[in-house]
C-alpha positions, 0 to 999 in steps of 0.5 A: 189881466189886460193893460195899458200903457199911457201910450197905449191908452192914448191911442185908443182914446184917440181913436173914440176921439176923447182926447189929441193930447197924450198929456190929457192922459197923464193928466187924468191919471194924475186927478184919478179920472183915469184909475190907473196903478202909478209908477214906482220911479219916473221911468217905469210909467203908469199902467192903466188895467183894460177895464178901468180904461173902458170904464172911462171911455164909457163915462165920457161916450155913453152911447157907445155899447162895445168897446174894441179890444 
């Protein structure tokens, strides 16, 4: 299963022009808008399964048919 860090997810979302702020990704994770795995401790950071990030992108951009790897 492919997992993204906040940095990786941010880069992907920036490509699709969904956000220009990394903090938006963190906020969406905290709010449950993007489904991710919360860190056990602060330095670990969030992990986001590729399928969850792809679902979020499809909801934001409903006309998109394929999402690149």
